[in-house]
N, CA and C of each residue as an Amber inpcrd file, in Angstrom:
protein
   150
 123.9470000  62.7860000 109.9890000 122.9130000  63.9710000 109.7860000
 121.9540000  64.3440000 111.1010000 121.5750000  65.7880000 111.0570000
 120.2940000  66.4870000 111.5690000 119.2040000  65.2930000 111.3610000
 118.5250000  64.9420000 113.0650000 117.1940000  64.9310000 112.7830000
 116.1360000  65.8210000 112.7970000 115.4930000  65.4130000 111.7560000
 114.8060000  66.7130000 111.1010000 112.7710000  65.7140000 111.8060000
 112.1600000  67.4030000 112.7740000 110.8880000  66.8720000 112.8960000
 109.9600000  65.9990000 112.0060000 108.8240000  66.5220000 112.0880000
 107.7800000  65.9760000 111.1050000 107.5380000  67.2050000 110.1170000
 106.8320000  67.2850000 109.0410000 106.8990000  68.6990000 108.3460000
 105.5570000  68.4420000 109.0850000 105.6580000  69.8160000 108.9370000
 103.7520000  70.6120000 109.1400000 103.4500000  71.7210000 108.0140000
 102.6000000  71.3990000 107.2920000 101.7170000  72.2000000 106.2960000
 100.8750000  73.4460000 107.5480000 100.5900000  74.6590000 106.2070000
 100.3460000  75.2940000 107.0910000  98.7890000  75.2660000 106.2060000
  97.8340000  75.4420000 106.9330000  96.5090000  75.3100000 105.9950000
  95.5950000  76.8560000 106.0000000  94.7180000  76.8010000 104.9440000
  94.3870000  77.9380000 104.8730000  93.2780000  77.9500000 105.8150000
  92.2230000  79.0340000 107.0210000  91.2120000  78.7450000 107.7850000
  89.9140000  78.8650000 106.7010000  90.0550000  79.6490000 105.4930000
  89.3160000  79.8380000 105.0320000  89.4880000  80.2930000 103.5980000
  89.2680000  80.8170000 102.5800000  89.0240000  81.3700000 100.8930000
  88.6510000  82.8590000 100.7450000  89.4080000  83.5650000 100.6580000
  89.0120000  85.0670000 100.3620000  89.0070000  85.1670000  99.3220000
  88.0360000  85.1960000  98.4660000  87.6320000  85.0730000  96.9790000
  87.8050000  86.6640000  97.1270000  87.1010000  86.7500000  97.0480000
  86.6430000  88.5610000  96.6880000  87.7830000  89.5180000  97.2410000
  88.4260000  88.8650000  97.7600000  89.8780000  89.8550000  97.7910000
  90.5570000  89.2590000  97.0890000  90.7530000  88.1290000  96.5410000
  91.9860000  87.8900000  94.9440000  91.1210000  88.6050000  94.2010000
  89.8270000  88.4600000  94.0500000  89.4050000  88.8100000  92.4610000
  89.3140000  90.4040000  92.5810000  89.7460000  90.8230000  93.7070000
  89.7860000  92.7270000  93.9160000  91.2700000  92.8970000  93.5030000
  92.0510000  91.9310000  94.0010000  93.8160000  92.3420000  93.6680000
  93.8140000  91.8750000  92.4490000  93.0100000  90.8500000  91.8850000
  93.5180000  90.3890000  90.0100000  92.8640000  91.4710000  89.2040000
  91.6920000  91.9530000  89.9550000  91.1910000  93.3520000  89.0840000
  92.5460000  94.6940000  88.8480000  92.8520000  95.0910000  90.1430000
  93.8030000  96.1660000  90.1840000  95.1430000  95.6530000  89.2910000
  95.3360000  94.1590000  89.2630000  96.5730000  94.4840000  88.3220000
  96.2170000  94.4920000  87.1400000  95.3800000  93.6480000  86.6250000
  94.8440000  93.9990000  84.9100000  94.4770000  95.7530000  84.6960000
  93.9790000  96.3840000  85.6410000  94.1730000  98.0030000  85.0650000
  95.2550000  98.6280000  85.0370000  96.4370000  98.1610000  86.4450000
  97.8360000  98.8360000  85.8570000  98.5800000  98.4860000  84.5220000
  98.0750000  96.9020000  84.5930000  98.8010000  96.3710000  83.6420000
  98.1870000  97.4690000  82.3620000  97.0110000  97.2990000  81.8150000
  96.8730000  97.9050000  80.6030000  97.1390000  99.0620000  81.0090000
  96.9000000  99.9320000  81.7370000  97.2380000 101.4780000  81.9220000
  99.0550000 101.7150000  81.4710000  99.2660000 100.4600000  82.0570000
 101.1540000 100.2940000  82.0710000 101.3350000 100.3090000  80.3190000
 100.4110000  99.5080000  79.4910000 101.0930000  99.4580000  78.2750000
 100.6170000 100.7180000  77.4210000  99.5470000 101.1590000  77.4770000
  99.2700000 102.2360000  77.4380000 100.2640000 103.7400000  77.4420000
 100.5420000 103.2220000  78.2340000 101.8380000 104.6770000  78.3270000
 102.6770000 104.3490000  77.9980000 102.8980000 103.0810000  77.6610000
 104.6940000 102.8870000  76.8860000 103.9890000 103.0830000  75.3000000
 103.0090000 102.9530000  74.9520000 102.7530000 102.4690000  73.6630000
 102.7700000 104.1380000  73.3400000 101.8280000 105.2080000  73.8250000
 102.0410000 106.4480000  73.8560000 103.2950000 107.3110000  73.8350000
 104.3150000 106.4260000  75.0100000 105.9070000 106.9450000  74.9460000
 106.1900000 107.0110000  73.2860000 106.4750000 105.5530000  73.0290000
 106.8340000 104.9910000  72.1000000 106.2730000 105.5900000  70.3550000
 104.7870000 106.1490000  70.7930000 104.6640000 107.2260000  69.2490000
 104.8470000 108.4750000  69.3140000 105.2100000 108.9960000  70.7490000
 105.5610000 110.4760000  70.7780000 107.1260000 110.0970000  70.2470000
 107.9840000 109.1030000  70.3910000 109.2750000 109.3020000  70.6200000
 109.6270000 109.2460000  68.9870000 108.7300000 108.2980000  68.2240000
 108.5100000 108.3210000  67.1030000 108.3740000 109.3470000  66.1600000
 107.3580000 110.0660000  66.6620000 107.2000000 111.4360000  65.8870000
 108.0570000 112.6530000  66.3910000 108.5280000 112.5890000  67.0430000
 109.6660000 113.8420000  67.4680000 111.1970000 113.6840000  67.2590000
 111.7400000 112.3920000  67.4270000 112.9530000 111.8230000  67.4700000
 113.6930000 111.3600000  66.1430000 112.4580000 111.5060000  64.8290000
 112.7860000 110.8170000  63.6350000 112.6820000 112.9230000  62.9040000
């Protein structure tokens, strides 16, 4: 077997919570508008294709 060295773990030098929270807010907005768009498309399909 190959001789493996010791495991090195990378550690963060700091926490960037404002950036994480901003990205999460953006994710929620995109998800909300994406779901709304799909619902609108389904309603229009039900109206025009029946």
